[in-house]
C-alpha positions in Angstrom: 0.4 -11.8 -17.0 0.6 -14.7 -15.1 4.0 -13.2 -13.6 2.0 -9.9 -12.2 -0.8 -11.6 -10.7 1.2 -13.8 -8.6 3.6 -10.8 -7.7 0.4 -8.8 -6.5 -0.9 -12.0 -4.5 2.5 -12.1 -2.5 2.8 -8.8 -1.9 -0.6 -8.9 -0.2 0.2 -11.7 1.6 3.4 -9.9 3.0 2.5 -8.0 6.4 2.9 -3.7 5.1 4.9 -1.7 7.3 1.8 0.0 8.7 0.8 -3.1 10.0 4.1 -3.8 11.7 3.7 -0.4 13.4 -0.1 -0.7 14.3 1.0 -4.1 15.9 4.0 -2.4 17.6 2.0 0.2 18.8 -0.8 -2.2 20.3 2.3 -4.1 22.2 3.5 -1.0 23.9 0.3 0.1 25.2 -0.9 -3.2 26.5 2.7 -3.3 28.4 1.9 0.2 29.8 -1.6 -0.8 31.0 -0.2 -4.3 32.2 2.2 -2.6 34.3 -0.2 0.4 35.5 -2.9 -2.6 36.7 0.1 -4.6 38.1 0.8 -1.3 40.3 -2.6 -0.5 41.0 -3.5 -4.3 42.2 0.3 -4.2 44.2 -0.8 -1.0 45.9 -4.4 -2.0 46.7 -2.9 -5.3 47.9 -0.6 -2.9 50.2 -3.6 -0.9 51.6 -5.3 -4.3 52.5 -2.6 -6.0 54.1 -2.3 -2.5 56.1 -5.9 -2.3 56.7 -5.7 -5.8 58.1 -2.8 -6.0 60.2 -3.0 -4.7 63.8 -2.1 -1.5 64.2 0.2 0.6 66.3 -2.8 1.9 67.8 -2.8 0.8 71.6 -4.3 1.8 74.3 -2.7 4.1 76.6 -1.0 2.9 79.7 -3.0 2.9 83.1 -2.3 6.4 84.8 -1.8 8.0 81.4 -4.1 11.7 81.5 -7.0 11.4 79.2 -6.1 14.3 77.4 -3.1 13.0 76.6 -4.4 9.7 75.6 -6.9 11.7 73.5 -4.6 14.1 71.8 -2.4 10.6 71.0 -5.4 9.1 69.5 -5.9 12.2 67.4 -2.6 12.5 66.0 -2.6 8.9 65.2 -6.1 9.6 63.1 -4.8 12.4 61.6 -1.7 10.1 60.3 -4.1 7.3 59.1 -6.3 9.7 57.6 -3.4 11.5 55.4 -1.7 8.2 54.6 -5.3 6.8 53.3 -5.5 10.0 51.4 -2.2 9.7 49.9 -3.2 5.9 48.8 -6.5 6.8 47.6 -4.6 10.0 45.5 -2.0 7.6 44.0 -5.2 5.5 43.1 -7.0 8.2 41.5 -3.7 9.2 39.6 -3.3 5.8 38.4 -6.9 5.5 37.6 -6.6 8.6 35.5 -3.5 7.4 33.6 -5.0 4.1 33.0 -8.0 5.9 31.7 -6.5 8.2 29.5 -4.2 5.2 28.0 -7.7 3.4 27.5 -8.6 6.6 25.6 -5.3 6.8 23.6 -5.8 2.7 22.9 -8.9 3.0 21.6 -7.9 6.1 19.2 -4.7 4.0 17.8 -7.1 1.4 17.3 -9.5 3.7 15.6 -6.5 5.2 13.4 -5.6 1.1 12.8 -9.2 0.4 11.5 -9.0 3.5 9.0 -5.0 2.9 7.7 -6.5 -1.0 7.3 -9.1 0.1 5.4 -6.9 2.4 3.4 -4.4 -0.4 2.7 -7.3 -2.7 1.9 -8.3 -0.3 -0.8 -4.8 0.3 -2.0 -4.3 -3.4 -2.7 -7.6 -3.5 -4.6 -6.6 -0.5 -6.7 -3.0 -2.1 -7.4 -5.0 -5.1 -8.4 -7.1 -3.2 -10.7 -3.9 -1.3 -12.3 -2.5 -4.8 -12.7 -5.3 -5.7 -14.6 -5.5 -3.0 -16.5 -1.7 -3.0 -17.5 -2.1 -6.8 -18.5 -5.3 -5.2 -20.8 -2.8 -2.5 -22.1 0.2 -5.0 -22.5 -2.1 -7.3 -24.4 -3.3 -4.5 -26.7 0.2 -3.4 -27.3 1.1 -6.8 -28.2 -1.7 -6.7 -31.0 -0.5 -3.4 -32.1 2.8 -4.6 -32.7 1.6 -7.7 -34.5 -0.1 -5.5 -37.1 2.6 -2.8 -37.1 5.0 -5.7 -38.2 2.3 -6.9 -41.0 1.7 -3.3 -42.2 5.7 -3.4 -42.6 5.7 -6.3 -44.1 3.0 -5.4 -46.8 4.5 -1.9 -47.1 7.9 -3.7 -48.0 6.1 -5.9 -50.7 4.2 -3.2 -51.9 7.6 -0.9 -52.5 9.3 -4.1 -54.4 5.9 -4.4 -56.7 6.2 -0.6 -57.3 10.0 -1.0 -57.7 9.4 -3.8 -60.3 6.7 -1.8 -62.0 9.2 1.1 -62.4 12.0 -1.4 -63.7 9.5 -2.8 -66.3 8.5 0.6 -67.5 11.9 1.7 -67.2 13.0 -1.0 -69.6 9.8 -0.4 -71.9 10.3 3.0 -72.4 14.0 2.5 -73.1 13.4 -0.1 -75.8 10.3 2.1 -77.0 13.2 5.0 -77.5 15.7 2.4 -79.2 13.5 0.6 -81.8 10.4 3.2 -82.3 7.4 1.0 -83.2 6.6 0.3 -86.9 3.2 1.6 -88.6 0.6 -0.8 -89.4 -0.2 -0.8 -93.3 1.6 -1.8 -96.2 5.5 -1.2 -96.7 7.1 -0.3 -99.7 10.4 -0.9 -100.8 12.2 1.3 -103.4 12.2 -1.3 -105.8 8.5 -1.9 -105.6 8.3 1.8 -106.7 10.6 1.2 -109.3 8.5 -1.6 -110.7 5.0 0.2 -110.8 6.8 2.9 -112.5 6.3 5.5 -110.1 
């Protein structure tokens, strides 16, 4: 019984395959989230440097017609707006991915919590089953002892019955060979002659 309990305790101390899978899933999600965060930081720093850096947009040289200078300014502004929009779109996509990963991570954590609760319930059930098994083993050992005692009693009773049968058979054989003599006076033939009978 003690060996069974020590085995159950050793099993409970060992991590299960479910715990390993949950830990691996968490590590992978953490790695993905870290990569997304690093990429978002890199792009944000790049965008900040691009904002702070001097642009190629300079004042047109003297003598350039105003319409041409204005057209150059509009083209430059359009390029900057497109580049800013692209960066904003990339950041938005990364944020959406990050949100999806966070939701997935929350679902996995909830699932992991449920699995841990199920594992704990199973461990408790195994412990109860081990206790019941020990009780059943004790009861079976008691029954084995009683069965052994009953067999011994049966053997002794059979020996006594056989001895009684042997005694009865011997007495019956003796009775057949030498019938019992009747109680009462015994007369011999000579006694009868003497009495004149």
